[in-house]
Structure formats: C-alpha cells, structure tokens
N, C-alpha and C positions, 0 to 999 in steps of 0.2 A: 368490649367497643367493638363495633361492627365497621369495618373499612368501606366505603363506598367503590369498590372496585368490582366492575361488571365484568361476567365471564367473556364479554364480548369485545372488551376492550385491549387496546395494544399492550398495557401495563400488565393485564391478566395473562395474555399469551407469552410476555417475556418471564412473568413469574412463574407459570407452570413448567416452562421448559428448561428452567434455570437450574442447574444443581445446586445453588444456594436456596431457592425456593423449596425444591424436594426435599432437602435437608433440614430447612425450618418447618415443613410440615410433619417429617417424622419425629422431631424433637419436641414439636409442639411447644407447651408451657416450659419445658426445661430448657429452651433455646437461648443460647448468648452467642455473641459474635464469635468467642473464644472456642466454645464446643462445636460450633458448625464448621470452623476452620479444621479443628481437628479431626471432624468425622469426615471432611473430604480432603483432608491432607493438602490444604491450600494455605496460603499466606492470609493471615488476619487481617492485615489492611486492605487488601484486596476485596476481601469478604467483607468488611465493614463498608467500602465503597457501593457494592452491589445491594446491599440491605438498605443503605440511604436512599439509593435509586429506586428501589420497590416500595420502600415506604411512601414515598411521592408526598412528603410534607406532613405524613403522620408518624406518630412515635413507632419506633422498631419493636418497642414492647408489645404495643397494640397488635402489631403486625404478627408477632409471634405466638399471641395468646388467641387469635381469631381461629376457633375450631371449624368454622365453616368453610373458611380458605383452604385451611390445612386438608380437611375432607377433600375439597374439589380438587385440590392438586395431586393428592393420593391416588382418587380415582383414574385421573388421566395420565398417572406412571406406569409404565410397564411393569408387571408383577415382579419380574425377574429383579430389575432395579429396585423397586420398593423393599422386596424381601432382604436383598444384599444391605440397603440401608437401614433396616430394623436390626439386622443381625450386628452390624458394626456399631449402631447405637446401643444396643444393650450392653455390649463389651466395653464401650466408652463410659456409659453412665455408671455401671459394674466397678470400672477402674477408678472413677472419679469419687466413688462413695455415695451416690445418688440412693434415695430410698428404694427398699426393695419393690415398692409399688411400681415406681415409674420403670424400674428394669424388668420387672415383669411384664408389664405392658409391652415392651419392646419384644420380649421372648415369645409370648403368645401370639402377637401379629407375626412374627418371622416364623414361627413354628418350629424354633430353633432351642431344643432342650440338649442339645450335646456338651456343652460346655460344664466342666466339675462342678461348678459353683451354682448351676441352673436350679438343682430341685432345693436348695436352701431357700434361695431367692424365692421361688414360686411358693413354696410353703409359708414363708412370713408374709407376701403378699396375701395368701390365702387367708390366714389367720385376721389379716386387717379387715378383708372384706366381709370376713363372717362377722366380726365384731360389729360392722355397720349394717348387718342384715342384708348384704349383697350375695343372696345365695348362688344365682348362675355363676356370677363373676368368681366366688369361691371355689365353686366346683371347677368351672374351666382351669383356673390356676392349678386346684390339686391334680385334676387330670394330666395337665401339662407335667407336674411334679413327678406323677408316676411313671410317666413315658421318660422322663430324664434319669430316674434312678435307675441304677446297675444292681443293686442289691437285693436280692429276695426279702429280706427281713425288713428293708426300708419301703419296698413296695408293699409289703404286708401292711405295715404301719400306715401308710398313706390310702391304702384300700378301706381301712376301718375309718380313717378320718372322712373318707367319703362317704361310707354307708352313715355315719354319724351326721353327716351335713344332709344328706338326702332324706334321711329317717324324719327328719322334722316337717319335710313335705309330704311322703308316703313311704310308712312304713314296709314296702315289699320286700319279700325275700326272692323275687326273681329277676333282681338288677345284675347287671354284668359285676358290680362291684361286691355285691353280696356273695357271690360266687366266688369272686377272689378272694373273699374272706375264709369261705368255706373250705375251699382249697388250700390256702396257706396254713389254716390250723391243721387239717388233717396232715400236711406236710411237716408241721412243727416249725413253721418258720416266722409266727408271730412273736414279737419281741414281748419279754414277759412284761414291761409296763402297759403294752396294749392289750394284754389278754384279759383284764378284767372288762374292758370295753367290748371285746368280742364275746366273751361269755354272754353279757346283757342282752347284745342284738340276737344270740343265737336261742337265748332262754326265751325271748319274746315269740320266737316262731316255734319254739317246742324242738329244735334241731339235737336231740338226745346225744346222738353218737359224737356229733362235733362238741357238744357242750362238755361231756366227759372226757374227749380226747383234751380240750383246752385246759380243762380244771386237772387232768393228769399232769399235764407239764408245769401247771402252777404247784401241783402236789409234789414234784419232784425233787425237792429239797433246796436246791440252788436257787430255785424260782420265788420260793417262799419271803417273802419280804413285808416291811411293814408301810409299804405306801398307803395312803389314805383312801386310794380307792379300792385296794385290796380289802381294807377294814369292811368299806361298804358293802363289796361283793361277799364277804363271808356271812355279815349279818343279813344281806338281802338273801341270799340261799337260805338260810335257817327261817326266814321269816315267810318268804313267796315261794320258794322251790324246794321243800322239806327233802323229797326223794333224793335230790343231788348232794344236798348237804349232808345226809346220812351215807350216801355212797362215798363221800370224800370226807369223813371225819377228822382226819390229821390235818388236812387244810383248814378246816372251821377252826380247828385248835389251835394252828400255827399263830399264833398273834404276841408278836413281843410287845412288852409294856413299854407304854410311852410315858414323857414326861408330862405332868399336869399342865394344862393350857386353860385360859382364860376362854369362854364361850366365842368372843369376837375375834379370837386367835385362831380358831379351827376352821377348818376347810369344810365346806358343805358335805364332804363324803365322810369326815371323821364325826361330824355332828350327827349325820344320818344314821353312821353305824351305832352310835350311842344311844340314839332314839330307839331304832328297832331291838337293839339288843334288850334296853330296858324294858321297852313295852312286852316283849315277849319272855322276859325273866321276873315278870310281875314286879316292876318298879310302881310305886305310888302313881295313881293316874295323873295327879297334879303336878309330879313332878316331869312324867312324860309329855303333858300337854304344854308345860312352860317351856320344854327345850323344843319341842315343835314350833313353838311362835318365834323361839330365838332364831332356828333354822330360816324359816319363812321371811324373817323379817330383816336378816341379815345378808341373804345371799339372793343373786339376781337369776332370773330366769334364762339359761342357756341350755347348750346341747348337751353340755356334760353335767349339767345340775338338775335337769327336770325330774330325774328318778328318784333323787333325793327328796325335791320339794314335793312330789306326788306322795311320797312315803310320809313325810311331814304332814301332809293334809289326811292322809289315811290313820294316823296315828289320833289326830284331831277327832275325827269320825269315832274311831274304836274307844276314845276316852269321853264320849257324848258330848263334845263341845262343838254342838253342831251348827248354831250360829257362827260361830268363830269359823269353822270349815266351810261354811255357805260364802261368807265374805271372803276368805282367802280364794276359793274356787273362781268367784266372780273377779277379782282383782287378776288372777293367772290367766283365766280366760279371755278377759278383754286384753292384756297384754300379748297373748299368743295370737289372738285376731290381729291386732296392731302390727306385729310383726311377720303376719302372712306364715304361721306355722300350724297348717291343719292336724298333725298329729298331735300337738300340745293341746289344741283345742280339743281333739277328740279326748284325750287323756283327763282334763280338767271338767270337760262337760260330763264324762262318766263319773268323775268323783263327786260333782255336784250333783248327779242322778241319784247316787247312792245315798248323799247326805239328805236330799229331799225326801228319800223314800223314809228313812229312820225317823225324819220329823213328820211323817204320817202324811205327806202331800203327793199322793201317785199322780195327780194331773202334771205337777211342775216336774217329778220325776221322770214320767214319760215322756215330756216335751226335751229334757236333758238328756235323755238316754237316745231319744231319735238323732238329737243334734250329733252327738258321740258316734253313731253309727253312720252318720251320713257325711261327716268331714273327711273322712277318707274311706275308701273301699273296705268294706266291713272284713272281708277274706284277708286283709292286712293287718288286722289287729291282732292276730296271733293269739295268745293265751289272754291277753288283756280284753278280749271280746266278753269272757265272763261277766265283767263288771257291767257294762252297760245292757247286754242281755238280760241279766239277773233284774236290774232295776226296772226294765221295759216290761218283763213278762209278771213281775209282782204289781206293777203298777195297771197293767192291761186287767189281770187277774181281778185286782181290788174294784176296777172300772165296770166288771161283768163281763169283758169282752174276751171271752174264753176261746174262740177260735182264732182271734188274732194274736193271742198269747200262745197258743199251741202252734202258730205258724213260725213265731219267734223262734220256738224251741226247736223247730225242724231245721233251721239254720244250720249249716255244716260247721262244726268246731274241731280244732285240733284235739286230737288224742290226749296230747300234752297238758291240756287244759284241767285234767283231773289228776294231773300230778303238781299241781301247783294250787297256792292260797285262793287264786281266782275262781277255780272251779267250785269252792263252796259255796258262795252266793248263787252260784248258777245251779246246784244241786237243791238247795234252800228254795229258790225259786220254782223249780220245778214240781219238788214235793207240793208246794202252795197251790199251785196250778192244778194238780193231781186231786188234792185235797177238794179245791172249789168245784171239780169236775164230778164230784162224787166217786171217786177211785182211791178212797182212803188206804186201801190195802198196798197200791202202788205206792202212795205217798209215805205209807209207813216204810218200806224197803228203801225208798229215796233218801228219808231222814236218816235212817239208821246207817246207810253207806256215809252220808256227810259226817255221824257222829262218828264211825269207824275212822274214816281218814284222820279226823282232828286227834283221835286218841293215838292212831298210828305214828304222826308225825309230831306228836307231844306239842300239839295246839289246841288243847282242849280248855278253851278259856269262854265263857258265858258272854264276854262283849263281841266277839268275833261272830260267831252264830249259835243262836239259841235253840241247837237242835234237841235239847231234853223237852223243851217247851213244844217243839214241832211234833216232837213223838207222843208226847201227852195229848194234843189236839188230835192227831190221827187215831189214838186208842178212845178217844171221844166219840169220835165220828163212827166208830165201829161197836160203839156201845161197850167198851170195857173200861168202865169206870176205875176198878182198881188199879191196873196198868198205867192209867193217867195220872192218877193220884202219885203213885210211884216216881213217875219220870218228873212231874212237876215239883214234888218234895226236893228231888235230888238237885234240880236246877237251882231252887232256893238254898240249898245246903252249899253247894258250889258258889254261889254269891255272897253268902254268909250274912244272909238277910233280904228281905223284900223291898229295900228302901230303893234300888235302882230300877230302871225303867221295866228291864224283863223280868225283875221281880213281881212286878204289878200284873205282867201276863200271865205268870205261874199262878198268883191269886186268883186271878179270873178263871183260870183253867180249873183251879181247885175248887170254885164256887160251883160249877158245872156239876160236880159230883157229891156235893154238900146237900143238905135238906133246906127248905124255902127259907127258913129263919136264920141259919148259917149262912145260906147264900148271900142274903143281903149285907151282913155284917163283912164278909170278904170281899164282896163288891164295892162296898163303901172304902176299904182299904185300898182296894186297886183302883178305884177312881182318885183318891187322893194322890197316888203316886203317879197316875197318867195325867194329872194336871199339871204337875212339877216336871214330869219327864220330857214333855214337849214333843210328843208325838200325837198330831191330832187324828189320825186313823185310829190309834190304840184308844184314844180317849171316847172317840164316837163309840167306837165297839164297847167299852166296858159301860158308857153311860146308858146305852142301848139295854144292855143285858141287866142292869141293875134298875132300869125301868120295867122291864118283864118280871124282875123279881120282885118289886114294890106290888106290881098287879097281882102276882099270884098271894100276896099276903093280904091282900083286900086295899092297898092303898093306892086307888086309883088317880087319884090328882097328882101326887107325887109321880106315879108312874107318865103320866101325858106330859109333865114337865121336863122329866128328865128324857123321854124319847124325841120331845120336840128339839132340846138342845142337841141331842145326837145326831138328829136328822140334819139340823142346820151346820152342824161341824162337818158331818160327811158330805154333805153338798157343797160345801164350801171347798174341801180338799178333793173332791173328783171321785170319792169313794161311791159309785152308783150302785154296785152289788150292795152293799151294806145299807144304802138309803132305801132301796127296793125291800130289803128284809125289813126294815124299821117301819116302813108305811104301808107296804103293801097289802098287809092283812089287818090294817087298824083304822078302820073309817071312823072310829070315835076320836083319833086326832086329826086335827085339821091345820094343814100348812099350805105351801105353795104347790101347785101341780107337780106331780112325779115327772122328772125329765125324762125321755126315753134313753135307756143305756146307750152310751156312744159306741160307735163302731167304725172300722176302717169302711163300711160299706157305705156309711154316711157321706164321707168324701168323695166316694167313686161315684155315689149319685149327682155331685156337682159337675160330673163331665158332661160333654156333650156327647151326642152318640157317635160323632166320627170320633172323637178323642176318646173316648172308651174302646171303639174298635181298634185303634191305634195302639193304645196300651196294653189291651189285651195280648195282642200280638207279640208287642216288645216283651212282655212278662213272660211269654214262652221261649224266648231267646230269639225272634226273628230279628233280622239285621234292617237297618232303614229301605234299602233297596228291595229286599223280599217282602216287606210291608207294602211298599209302594207298590209293587207287581202284583200283589194278592188284591190291594183294594183299587188299583186303576187309578193313582195319585202319582203326584211327583214327590221324588225323595225331600225336596224343601218343604212340601207340605207336611209330609210326615214329621220332620224336625220342628216345625212350628207347633203342631198340635203336641208332641212330647214337650216342648217347653212349656206350654201352658198344663198340661197334666202334672209336671213335676212341681209348678208353683200352686197348683189345687190341692194336690196330695200332699204337700211340703216335705218332699223328698229331694235329695240333691243327685241322685244317679240312676241310672237304667236298673241295675241290680238291685234295687229296692222294691222294683215294680212286683216281683213275683211273690214278696211277701204280704203286699197290700192284695193282690187279687187271689193269693192263696185262700183266704178267707171265705171266697165264695163257694169253694167245694165242700164245707164244713156246714151248710145250713145256718140257720138264724143262730144270732149270738145269743147265748145263755146269760140272761141278766137278772136271774132270781136266784141264784146261788152264792151263798156270801163268801167273801175271799178268804177268809179265815176257816172254812167248814163249819 
C-alpha cells in the first residue's frame, strides 16, 4: 500500500528526521513497535505514540511496509547514522531468530562482517538467493561471507562456491575467485568435501598442475571417502580425462562399497557415477539409456548437477537414442535460457549440435554449434570447446564450406583438449576436413592419432569415434583398397556385426573395394541399415553410391530414382557438398536448380559498405575509438554499425568477427568436394 505522504509535507519532514522513522526504514518489513523500541533502546509506549502520529490515520503496518518511503528516508539519513542502525539491526534480528535473509540484508548494507556468526548467516542467505536464481544477490552475499571468514579452509570453500555461481554466467579462469581457488589448491587449503568441485573447474580449463595437486590431496588416504561427489569425480576422470585417471589409479580404485539403493533414492552424482562407469565398462546399451533417462527425469538442473545431466545426455547420444537426446537438449536448453545461465546454454547447445550431427543434419548442427560458441566467449569454454567446434567443422565440411571450416580449426584451443575425451571429436572433424580438402595423407595421420589415444586410454569403443572407418575412408582416397578393407572389417568385428549405424558405413566402404555386382549387394545392405539408423547424411550418401552402382550395371532407371532420393535428402539436411557431387555431373537427372554452396561470405555480402569497413577493422582487433578515428566517424556510429553487423552475421560478440572475415583470405569456397572424401 502506498501512503500519500508528500516529501514536501510537514509530516514527511518529521518522519525523515525522527529516530523512529529511521529505525522503521532500516527494519522495513520486519518492523514492529517492539523491535523499533529495542533498536533505539527507547520506551515501547513512547514509540507506539510516535508511530501513530506518523501514520496519520493509516495503519502502522502499511507505514512499515512502504519501501518507497523507507528508501527516501534512508537517502536523507547521514551515512554514519545509517550504518550504525544497520549494524544494530543485524545484531537484533540475529538475536531474535529472524531468517538469515533478513539478517544478511542488514549485514550487507552495513558492510559489517566482523560478527562471529556473520559468515554462516551470509552463506545461508546466498544459498536461498541461488535457489531463486538471484545470481547477483548470491554473489554479493558470498563475497561478504568470504570477507567475514577468518579460516583459510573456509575461505577456500567459499571461493569454490563463488566460482560455481559465476561459472553459470561465464566460465572464465581469469576471475579473482578462480585465482583464489588455484592459490588455495596449491596451498593445500581446500577442504576434502570441496576438492571434487575444484577439480572439475580446473579440468575445464586444463590446469594440469593444479588438478594433480588436488587429486594428490584426495589420494592421500585420509581424504578418500565415499561421498557421492567423489564417486562421480572418479567416473568422470576415467570417462572424460583418462590421463589424470591413469596418473591417480589408486584414487580411482579407492571406492568403498555402498548399500543398494533404489534409483529415486540416489543423488545425481551417484546416478551419474553409475551411468558413466557402466557405459565405459560395456554395460548393455539399453540399461545405460534407461539409467540416463532416470537421471534426467528425477533431477533438476542446478549448478551442482549440470555436469551429471550433461553426462546423461552424452550417454543417450553414445547409445544412439538420438531423438531422446535431442528432446532433452531442447528441454534443458530452454530451462537454461529461462534461468539466464549462458554457460549451461552453451553446454546443451553443444550437445544438441553433436546430436544433430549424428542424426545427419549438418544445417541444424551448425546452427546449434554457433549458438554454443556465442553464448559465452569461446576462449572461456576450456576443453569443452572441442564439442561445438567439432560439430561446426563437420557441418561446414558437409556443406562444402571448407575455408570456413578451416578458419574454425585455426581457433586457439587449450593443449589439454587432447588429454580429454573432448579432443577426440575435434580430431575426427579435423581429419574429415582434411579428407574433403584432398589431403588424405594428413587425414590418415589425424585418424591414426585419434585411434592411438582411444587405445591408450582404454576407450576403444566403436560408438565413441569410429576411427577405423575413418582410416578406411582415407585409404580409399589414397587408392589403397586392401588397407581400406582391413580397417572396415576390423570395425565390423568390433561391433559384432553390421546392424548398427556405423556398421552400415563399414559396408559402404567395403563396397567401394568390391566388384560392381558385389558392390550393389553391399550397398543395399548398407542402405537398409541407414534407413533405420536415423542419419540423413549417411542415408543420402549411401543412396547416391547405390544409384551410381546401379548405373554401372546398366540399371539406369533405378539409378535415377535412387539419386533423386539422395539429392532430396541431401538438400533437406544442408549437405550441399554431397548434393553437388550427386547432381553436378548428371544432366540426365532433373531436379530443382542446384543451390550455391553456402558460405560465410554470403552473409558478409549482406553488409553495407560502411558496415563492412567497420566490421573488418573490428575483426583485426581495432577498438571503437580507433575505428572511429580511422574512418572519421563518431564512436557512436561505430557502435550502431557493429550492432547491425552482429545481427546480420548472427554472432553475439566481437571476437567472432575474425572467424567470419578469416575466410576471405582463403579464396572461394570449395563446394565440389565430397564431405566424406
């Protein structure tokens, strides 16, 4: 309720100067006559009389709750008086047992953190703010709690909590709190309960020395316990960062048995640990997919569960439950957007890009990968950047945009990427780009490196990266059919048959080494697998090759039908390179006009000359003032041009401009080379 008290009225002047008025403004909605009297050390009856006079016919409760009046009074109150009242109010509310939120508000406003109970109150208030997605409020209270704490271990724990909160906005390793965590880890001050969280953040940025230090502390015997977070950390190390797991084998093996629990009784970390352990120990894929669904269904997206939920989605992807994975990505991405968590958006957009790529939809995969790289600065994505870059490079390669793909591969990535599972799809994508660009010898080396790492890490699973098929494709491009047959057959042996999606790829590769009649038979089998496998790009590829095979045996009508179907699928999913291969040299097949292979330069052409000049200078690292001086325009005009440039190029930040304009130095896009070599 708003009280009609004018700041110019006599009543307002009395209220503003009155100790009772100031006390009411400080206590706000917590005000009662009794609390005001205690705060002022005044007689309660006297305070009651003053309150009635100030209310002037309105209720005292309405007066207490009017925030606008309270704010005006506090603005007119001398700072020293206001701070003293806030400090005393904090003590009073704490003594009276008021909620931590009310007490913390007084502490923060007073800048008072020297009470022995202050840190605990501020931490409790921060958790409540975080539960309500009040990120700035949570950070403010956690920072106050850090200052209030005198214990180095408590400070380290609070710093980790601050990194956790800030990480959902931007996962930078250059913040003061990340520096605090690194320092605390090296000093051995991080409590054992917080070490798993510290390790996860350090792993994200490839801080190898600090990770080994933290794992060494967990490995010291007395720190090895059975906390659910530790269980998940061990499983996460083995599945995502195997070199660290191998260096700390005792740690990963030190896992005490647990009492059996129902799925709905287990924390997300316990479920996540069981999920990853089962996936990488060859548990039946159906069981893995069911457990992943259970985790995603039962646990909400939070700062502490995001890694476990991401792991569950990855398990759905690896078990070829691609429609289910895409659905969960959509749901989690929408929730992350609604809760204003850009890092979470980047993670689930990257996972959706990987899902769309496996579904054979390069156009959708590219869109999701760009979103993942734009939600937060790409340099803050750490080793996770391997996921969206791999999806984007594969998509651009499939679209025939080889120069654009090469520009993405020139992005700086942490060296630690290649000590993690996230480096495997990156190498996979780089090899396919080299293959499409006609550098099959380089592609062969890249695929071999990928396979070497998978074997070394004991992660040689065909559902992870089908590197033997990749090597077979490279050998085919080099004309080495015998070697191609060996590796394609090895992949089939590892699968235990050709029924799975990548088994169909092996059959297609083997068909390329067979005579023309056996080729038709193998490609028919590969087509049947592709139709049930859910990968549009592979289906279009094998249909095209089957059409060519039928043409070689003289069945021209069947050939035209198959190639028309392949072209329709390739066009619908954005596989422009394949589409040009299918139709470019086939005048006997009529279809819709061939689209020009899309390129980043098409988007650049949409810029006006003025916008282009500004964008090119920004892409070369010029600041707005420097651009303004160079072009003899105002800084405001530069900002307006850049705003339009970002919208037209569909990018979110300045650093992405150099990857758009990078392609201009590569010459025209090669759109006539197949993405699969």
